[in-house]
C-alpha positions in Angstrom: -62.0 100.7 79.6 -58.5 101.8 78.7 -56.9 99.5 76.1 -54.8 96.6 77.6 -51.6 97.8 75.9 -52.0 101.2 77.5 -52.2 99.6 81.0 -49.1 97.5 80.3 -47.3 100.6 79.1 -48.2 102.3 82.3 -46.7 99.5 84.4 -43.5 99.5 82.4 -43.2 103.3 82.3 -43.8 103.7 86.0 -41.4 101.0 86.9 -44.1 99.0 88.6 -43.7 95.4 89.6 -47.3 94.3 89.4 -50.7 95.3 87.9 -53.9 94.5 89.8 -57.2 94.5 88.0 -60.1 94.0 90.4 -63.8 94.8 89.9 -64.9 97.8 92.0 -61.6 99.7 92.0 -59.3 101.4 89.4 -56.4 99.5 87.9 -53.7 99.5 90.6 -49.9 99.2 90.2 -47.5 98.0 92.9 -44.6 100.4 92.9 -41.6 99.8 95.1 -43.7 97.5 97.3 -46.6 99.8 97.7 -50.0 99.8 95.9 -50.9 102.9 93.9 -54.2 103.3 92.1 -54.1 104.8 88.6 -56.2 107.8 87.8 -58.7 105.8 85.8 -62.4 104.7 86.2 -63.4 101.9 88.5 -63.3 98.5 86.7 -66.5 96.7 85.9 -67.0 92.9 85.4 -67.0 93.5 81.7 -63.6 95.2 81.9 -61.8 92.4 83.7 -63.4 89.8 81.4 -62.2 91.8 78.3 -58.7 91.9 79.6 -58.8 88.2 80.3 -60.0 87.5 76.7 -57.3 89.7 75.3 -54.3 88.2 76.9 -55.2 84.6 78.0 -54.3 81.7 75.7 -57.2 79.3 74.7 -55.8 76.4 76.8 -55.6 78.7 79.8 -59.2 79.9 79.3 -60.2 76.2 79.4 -58.3 75.7 82.6 -59.9 78.9 84.0 -63.4 77.5 83.3 -62.5 74.1 84.8 -60.3 75.1 87.8 -61.5 78.6 88.3 -57.9 79.9 88.1 -55.0 79.8 85.6 -51.4 81.1 85.4 -49.4 81.8 82.3 -46.6 84.1 80.9 -46.7 86.3 77.9 -44.5 88.8 76.1 -45.5 92.4 75.7 -43.6 93.1 72.5 -40.0 93.7 73.3 -40.8 95.9 76.4 -41.3 93.2 79.1 -42.7 89.8 79.9 -45.5 89.3 82.4 -46.5 86.4 84.6 -50.2 86.4 84.8 -52.7 85.0 87.3 -56.4 85.0 86.4 -59.0 83.9 89.0 -62.6 84.0 90.0 -63.6 86.0 93.1 -67.1 86.9 94.2 -68.4 85.7 90.9 -66.2 88.1 88.9 -62.7 87.8 87.3 -59.6 89.2 88.9 -56.3 89.6 87.1 -52.8 90.1 88.5 -49.8 90.7 86.2 -46.2 90.6 87.4 -43.5 92.2 85.4 -40.6 90.0 84.4 -37.7 92.2 83.3 -36.2 91.3 79.9 -32.7 91.9 81.2 -31.1 89.2 83.4 -29.3 90.9 86.3 -25.8 90.4 87.4 -24.8 89.2 90.9 -23.8 92.8 91.9 -27.2 94.1 90.8 -29.2 91.9 93.1 -26.6 92.1 96.0 -25.7 88.4 95.9 -22.1 87.5 97.0 -19.7 86.6 94.2 -18.4 83.7 96.3 -21.6 81.8 95.3 -20.2 81.5 91.8 -17.8 78.7 92.9 -20.8 76.6 94.0 -22.4 77.0 90.6 -19.6 75.2 88.9 -20.0 72.1 91.0 -20.8 68.9 89.0 -23.6 67.8 91.3 -25.7 68.6 94.4 -28.9 70.3 95.5 -29.0 74.1 95.6 -32.1 75.7 97.2 -33.3 79.2 96.9 -36.1 80.0 99.3 -38.3 82.9 100.5 -41.9 84.1 100.5 -43.8 84.9 97.4 -42.4 88.0 95.7 -39.0 87.8 97.4 -37.1 87.7 94.1 -36.3 83.9 94.0 -37.0 83.7 90.3 -34.6 86.6 89.6 -31.9 85.1 91.7 -32.2 81.8 89.9 -32.2 83.4 86.5 -28.9 85.2 87.4 -27.3 81.9 88.6 -28.5 80.0 85.5 -27.2 82.7 83.2 -23.8 82.5 84.9 -23.6 78.7 84.3 -24.9 79.3 80.7 -22.0 81.7 80.1 -19.3 79.7 81.8 -19.9 76.0 81.3 -20.5 73.6 78.3 -23.4 71.8 79.9 -27.0 70.9 79.2 -29.4 72.9 81.4 -33.1 71.9 81.7 -35.5 74.3 83.4 -39.0 73.3 84.6 -41.1 76.4 85.2 -44.7 77.4 85.8 -44.8 79.6 83.7 -41.5 80.3 82.0 -40.5 83.8 83.1 -36.9 84.7 82.0 -36.0 83.5 78.5 -32.4 82.2 78.2 -30.5 82.0 75.0 -28.0 79.3 74.2 -24.5 80.5 75.2 -21.8 78.0 76.2 -24.5 75.8 77.4 -27.5 74.2 75.7 -30.5 75.4 77.6 -33.9 73.7 77.4 -36.9 75.5 79.0 -40.1 73.5 79.6 -43.3 75.0 80.8 -45.6 73.1 83.1 -49.0 72.5 81.4 -47.5 73.2 78.0 -44.4 71.1 77.6 -44.9 68.7 80.4 -47.8 67.9 82.8 -46.1 68.5 86.2 -42.8 69.3 87.9 -42.4 65.7 89.1 -43.1 64.2 85.7 -40.9 66.8 83.9 -38.1 66.0 86.4 -38.5 62.2 85.9 -38.5 62.4 82.1 -35.8 65.1 82.1 -33.3 62.7 83.5 -33.5 60.8 80.1 -32.5 64.0 78.2 -28.8 64.0 79.2 -29.0 67.0 81.6 -26.1 68.3 83.7 -28.1 71.1 85.4 -31.8 71.0 86.3 -33.9 73.8 87.6 -37.2 72.9 89.3 -39.3 76.0 89.5 -41.0 74.9 92.7 -40.9 71.8 94.9 -44.7 71.7 95.4 -45.2 68.1 96.5 -43.5 65.0 98.0 -42.9 63.4 94.6 -41.1 66.5 93.3 -39.0 66.8 96.5 -38.0 63.1 96.3 -37.2 63.3 92.6 -35.0 66.5 93.1 -33.0 64.8 95.8 -32.5 61.7 93.8 -31.4 63.7 90.7 -28.8 65.6 92.9 -27.6 62.3 94.3 -27.1 60.7 90.9 -24.7 63.3 89.4 -26.8 66.4 88.5 -26.6 69.9 89.8 -30.2 70.7 90.8 -31.7 74.1 91.7 -35.1 74.3 93.4 -37.3 76.7 95.4 -39.4 76.5 98.5 -41.6 79.0 100.3 -39.6 79.0 103.5 -37.4 81.5 105.3 -34.1 80.5 106.8 -31.8 77.6 106.1 -32.6 75.5 109.1 -36.4 75.9 108.5 -35.9 74.9 104.9 -34.2 71.7 105.8 -36.8 70.9 108.4 -39.6 71.6 105.9 -38.1 69.1 103.4 -37.6 66.4 106.0 -41.0 67.0 107.5 -42.7 66.4 104.1 -41.9 62.7 104.5 -43.5 60.1 106.7 -41.7 59.5 110.1 -40.4 56.1 108.9 -38.8 57.8 105.8 -37.2 60.7 107.5 -33.9 59.1 108.7 -33.2 58.0 105.1 -34.0 61.5 103.8 -31.7 63.1 106.3 -28.9 60.9 105.1 -29.7 61.7 101.5 -29.9 65.4 102.1 -26.7 65.5 104.2 -24.8 64.2 101.2 -26.5 66.0 98.4 -27.3 69.5 99.7 -24.8 72.2 98.5 -26.3 75.4 99.8 -29.4 77.2 100.8 -30.0 80.9 99.9 -33.0 82.4 101.7 -34.1 85.9 100.8 -36.6 88.7 101.4 -37.2 91.8 99.3 -38.0 95.1 100.8 -38.6 98.7 99.7 -35.5 101.0 100.1 -35.8 103.7 102.7 -35.3 106.4 100.0 -38.2 105.0 98.0 -35.8 104.3 95.0 -36.6 100.7 94.3 -36.2 97.6 96.5 -33.3 95.8 98.1 -32.8 92.1 98.9 -31.5 90.6 102.2 -30.0 87.1 102.1 -29.3 84.3 104.4 -26.6 82.1 102.9 -25.7 78.6 104.2 -23.0 76.6 102.5 -23.1 72.9 103.4 -19.8 72.2 105.2 -19.0 68.9 107.0 -20.3 70.3 110.3 -23.7 71.1 108.7 -23.9 67.7 107.0 -23.4 66.1 110.4 -26.1 68.2 112.0 -28.6 67.2 109.3 -27.7 63.5 109.8 -28.1 63.8 113.6 -31.4 65.8 113.3 -29.7 68.8 115.0 -30.7 71.5 112.5 -31.3 73.9 115.5 -27.5 74.3 115.6 -27.1 75.4 112.0 -27.6 79.1 112.9 -24.3 79.1 114.9 -22.4 77.6 111.9 -23.7 80.3 109.6 -22.8 82.9 112.3 -19.2 81.8 112.3 -19.0 81.0 108.5 -18.4 84.5 107.2 -15.1 83.6 105.6 -16.8 80.8 103.7 -19.4 83.2 102.3 -22.1 82.5 104.8 -24.3 85.1 106.5 -27.4 85.0 108.7 -30.5 86.8 107.4 -30.8 89.0 110.5 -27.1 90.1 110.2 -27.7 91.1 106.6 -30.9 93.0 107.6 -28.9 94.8 110.3 -26.1 95.7 107.8 -28.8 97.1 105.4 -30.4 99.1 108.2 -27.1 100.5 109.5 -26.2 101.5 105.9 -29.5 103.4 105.7 -30.8 101.1 102.9 -33.9 100.0 104.8 -36.0 101.4 107.6 -36.1 100.1 111.2 -39.7 98.9 110.6 -38.7 96.9 107.5 -35.8 95.3 109.4 -38.0 94.2 112.3 -40.8 93.0 110.0 -38.4 90.6 108.2 -36.2 89.5 111.1 -36.2 86.0 112.3 -35.2 87.1 115.8 -36.5 90.7 116.1 -36.0 91.0 119.8 -32.3 90.3 119.5 -32.0 92.8 116.6 -33.7 95.5 118.6 -31.3 95.0 121.5 -28.4 95.3 119.0 -29.7 98.6 117.7 -30.1 100.0 121.3 -26.6 98.9 122.1 -25.2 100.8 119.1 -27.3 103.8 119.9 -26.1 103.7 123.6 -22.5 103.5 122.6 -22.8 106.7 120.5 -24.1 108.8 123.4 
């Protein structure tokens, strides 16, 4: 078995995003969205167990024995940080390590519109960043939190599982709390965090009803709250939040959300067509009075039309951004269609453009 540090070096040197260690196949790196097996021997149960023992904190080994899975973060010297998931499968251990870059990216680096910066200086409200697993939500949040850290004299509290990007104190005081280490859960960390004089709160994931309700209350009571959900599209995100509550609570939640919601950024991450890295596509909805009214009236199906006409206010539909990336040659037709919310409409659009060039 190759030493763990050599495997981690390989991930960093090859610019990989993930390392998969599974019994029965060689160590495998995800590079620009595609899996690539390293030229190494097939892993045995002893190999994956040795890796687990080498990198997993004692408390997480206890959790692994009790829950059959555990997640944590660790630093590989000054080269990179990794988010790690260790789990049981078919009686053996599997390990997946995701690279967390040391450097926090700028808005331009991730393709996020600079107009978002104005929203980050608001004194209160709920700002949601959504998308599937691996879509770059954590990177986007780190960029936004770093901007606030550089620009505002505020107290920022982050609740993360695990902590990925490390932030230094700049203009702001920044307190980063890890679930399972510094507090037991997102909902409990959020509840107790309100006693710590915060101005800005980042909730790594709104996993349950208690956390969703607590995040909305915190936004209502004068805090700027950032949170994530595994949804795609602004309207679906709002529906997902409201649908988490019982029918007799939903009207009240619609009222609360209509007054507290600032914006929704929904994103996907795709390989570039030239195989030189990956590129993000965004849907951006800024909560204007018309959107607030639609949320109150349970007319979220109309939100797409507001985003469509809200270009001057920094809004964009996901499909429109995908189309722009395709027309610029940044992504393939297949990637555009795979990630589109309305693929049939996009296909018609491409055919119309092709027809007009004949």
